[in-house]
C-alpha positions in Angstrom: -81.6 -67.3 -60.5 -77.9 -67.1 -59.5 -76.4 -69.9 -57.6 -76.9 -69.4 -53.9 -79.5 -66.6 -54.4 -81.7 -65.7 -51.4 -85.4 -66.1 -52.2 -88.4 -65.1 -50.1 -91.6 -67.0 -50.8 -94.7 -65.1 -49.6 -97.6 -67.1 -48.3 -98.4 -70.0 -46.0 -100.6 -72.4 -48.0 -100.2 -75.5 -50.0 -99.3 -73.6 -53.1 -96.4 -71.9 -51.4 -95.3 -75.2 -49.8 -95.2 -76.7 -53.3 -93.1 -73.8 -54.5 -90.7 -74.1 -51.6 -90.3 -77.9 -52.2 -89.6 -77.3 -55.9 -87.1 -74.5 -55.2 -85.4 -76.8 -52.7 -84.7 -79.3 -55.5 -82.9 -76.7 -57.6 -79.3 -77.5 -58.4 -78.6 -73.8 -57.8 -79.3 -74.3 -54.1 -81.0 -71.1 -53.3 -81.3 -69.9 -49.7 -85.0 -69.9 -49.0 -87.1 -67.8 -46.6 -90.8 -67.9 -46.2 -93.3 -65.4 -44.8 -95.4 -66.4 -43.0 -94.8 -70.0 -44.0 -96.4 -73.0 -42.2 -95.3 -75.9 -40.1 -94.6 -78.1 -43.1 -92.4 -75.5 -44.7 -90.5 -75.1 -41.4 -90.0 -78.9 -41.2 -88.4 -78.7 -44.7 -85.7 -76.5 -43.1 -86.9 -73.2 -44.4 -86.9 -70.2 -42.1 -90.4 -68.9 -41.6 -90.7 -65.2 -40.7 -93.5 -62.8 -39.8 -95.2 -61.1 -42.8 -95.8 -57.7 -41.2 -93.7 -55.6 -43.5 -92.6 -57.7 -46.5 -90.7 -54.8 -48.2 -88.6 -54.1 -45.1 -88.1 -57.9 -44.6 -86.9 -58.3 -48.2 -84.6 -55.4 -48.0 -83.3 -56.1 -44.5 -82.5 -59.8 -45.4 -81.0 -58.8 -48.8 -83.4 -61.0 -50.7 -82.6 -61.4 -54.4 -86.1 -62.4 -55.5 -89.5 -62.4 -53.8 -92.0 -65.0 -55.1 -95.6 -64.0 -54.2 -98.1 -66.8 -54.0 -101.4 -65.7 -52.6 -103.9 -63.5 -54.4 -104.5 -61.0 -51.6 -101.0 -59.5 -51.5 -100.9 -59.5 -55.3 -104.2 -57.6 -55.5 -102.9 -55.2 -52.8 -99.9 -54.3 -54.9 -97.1 -56.0 -53.1 -95.1 -56.6 -56.4 -95.4 -52.9 -57.2 -94.2 -51.9 -53.7 -91.3 -54.3 -54.0 -90.4 -52.9 -57.4 -90.5 -49.3 -56.1 -88.1 -50.4 -53.3 -85.7 -52.0 -55.8 -86.5 -55.6 -54.9 -87.1 -58.1 -57.7 -90.4 -59.9 -57.5 -92.2 -62.7 -59.4 -95.9 -62.0 -59.7 -98.3 -59.7 -61.5 -98.6 -56.0 -60.8 -101.6 -54.7 -58.8 -103.4 -53.8 -62.1 -102.8 -57.2 -63.7 -103.7 -59.0 -60.5 -107.0 -57.1 -60.5 -108.2 -59.3 -63.4 -107.9 -62.4 -61.1 -109.1 -60.6 -58.0 -112.3 -59.1 -59.3 -114.7 -61.1 -61.3 -116.7 -58.0 -62.2 -113.6 -56.2 -63.4 -112.5 -59.3 -65.4 -115.9 -59.6 -67.0 -116.0 -55.9 -67.9 -112.4 -56.1 -69.3 -113.3 -59.1 -71.5 -116.5 -57.3 -72.7 -114.5 -54.2 -73.6 -111.8 -56.2 -75.5 -114.1 -58.6 -77.2 -113.0 -61.7 -75.4 -115.9 -64.2 -75.4 -117.0 -65.2 -71.9 -119.9 -67.0 -70.2 
């Protein structure tokens, strides 16, 4: 991460709040945005924004990196959409997130690849 980079953290739960607090301690002093965020994140001085169109938000605010926390947008393919729009993102692709998002798919994949599972 470049010094002064603009980062967008997606989500509004405790995981995202922990990510924001960790990023705020970085000596590189990134500019942080969060969508949708929560009251605690806002109290930490981070701008919380609507999460209606995250690709447009990231492009419009010239975000250098999007960090996606929640499972739902990962499974929905947000990282793939951001990549297609030329926006760097931290998180698995839709196909990779499917392993976490669908227990049935994960079990089938493990069976097919010989990974022992309960």
